[in-house]
C-alpha positions as CSV (number, residue, x, y, z in Angstrom):
1,M,-0.1,-0.1,0.0
2,S,2.7,2.6,0.6
3,K,3.9,2.2,-3.0
4,N,1.0,3.5,-4.1
5,N,0.8,6.6,-1.4
6,K,4.2,7.2,-2.7
7,L,2.8,7.0,-6.5
8,I,0.2,8.9,-5.6
9,N,1.2,11.6,-4.3
10,S,4.3,11.6,-7.0
11,L,1.4,12.4,-9.4
12,N,-0.4,14.8,-7.5
13,E,3.4,17.0,-7.1
14,V,3.0,16.9,-11.4
15,A,-0.4,17.9,-11.1
16,R,1.1,20.8,-8.7
17,R,3.5,21.8,-11.2
18,N,1.4,21.6,-14.2
19,R,-1.2,23.7,-12.9
20,S,1.1,26.3,-11.9
21,R,3.3,26.5,-15.1
22,N,-0.4,26.3,-17.0
23,I,-1.4,29.4,-14.7
24,G,2.1,31.2,-15.4
25,Y,1.1,30.5,-19.2
26,A,-1.9,32.1,-19.0
27,A,-1.0,35.1,-17.4
28,D,2.5,35.4,-19.9
29,E,1.2,34.5,-22.5
30,I,-2.3,34.0,-23.1
31,T,-4.4,36.8,-21.1
32,P,-2.1,39.8,-23.0
33,Q,-3.2,37.8,-26.6
34,I,-7.1,38.7,-25.2
35,Y,-6.8,41.8,-24.4
36,A,-5.4,42.6,-27.6
37,A,-8.0,40.8,-29.3
38,I,-10.2,43.4,-27.3
39,A,-8.0,46.3,-28.5
40,L,-8.2,45.2,-32.0
41,A,-12.2,43.8,-32.1
42,L,-12.4,47.6,-30.4
43,H,-11.1,49.6,-32.9
44,R,-11.7,47.7,-35.7
45,K,-15.4,47.2,-34.9
46,Y,-16.2,50.7,-33.2
47,G,-13.5,53.1,-34.2
48,F,-12.3,52.9,-30.7
49,G,-8.8,55.1,-30.5
50,Y,-6.0,54.5,-27.9
51,K,-7.5,56.8,-25.3
52,R,-10.8,55.2,-25.2
53,I,-9.7,50.9,-25.7
54,N,-6.4,52.2,-23.1
55,D,-9.4,53.8,-21.1
56,V,-11.4,50.4,-20.7
57,F,-8.4,48.7,-20.0
58,V,-8.1,50.4,-17.0
59,E,-11.5,50.3,-15.8
60,S,-11.5,46.3,-16.3
61,Q,-8.2,46.4,-14.0
62,N,-10.7,48.4,-11.1
63,I,-12.9,45.9,-11.7
64,W,-10.9,43.1,-11.7
65,T,-9.1,44.7,-8.8
66,E,-12.1,45.3,-6.9
67,F,-13.8,41.2,-8.0
68,T,-10.4,39.4,-6.1
69,E,-10.5,42.1,-3.4
70,N,-14.0,41.1,-2.3
71,G,-14.0,37.1,-3.6
72,D,-17.4,38.4,-5.7
73,D,-18.5,36.3,-8.9
74,M,-17.3,38.7,-11.5
75,I,-18.9,35.9,-14.5
76,K,-22.1,36.1,-12.6
77,L,-22.4,39.5,-12.2
78,C,-21.0,39.9,-15.8
79,E,-24.3,38.3,-17.2
80,E,-27.1,39.7,-14.9
81,E,-25.9,43.8,-16.0
82,T,-24.9,42.3,-19.6
83,G,-26.3,39.3,-20.5
84,I,-23.1,37.3,-21.5
85,N,-22.2,34.3,-20.5
86,I,-18.3,33.9,-20.7
87,L,-18.8,30.9,-19.8
88,S,-21.1,29.8,-22.8
89,T,-20.0,27.5,-25.7
90,G,-22.7,28.4,-27.8
91,A,-24.2,31.3,-29.7
92,D,-26.8,32.4,-26.9
93,N,-25.4,35.3,-25.9
94,K,-28.0,38.2,-26.2
95,G,-26.0,40.2,-29.1
96,D,-26.2,44.0,-28.1
């Protein structure tokens, strides 16, 4: 039985390292790409310039800070206020 525990503990350690690596990758690589895509969409679709796009990003950072400090559910509030379900995989968003 101790061999199984050692294997399980070893697998848990590998999983922990992978989670940490994935979070780091998301923070360093994916998040900036998401912001870039949003900036491009705001510019191309709505003609937003630097100042308006930057204002959106600053406000999003303020909201992020507020929610991480309070522990509130940002995704739920987003859906309630905008009708957009961030976790949705289909095209069932309201569209306006």
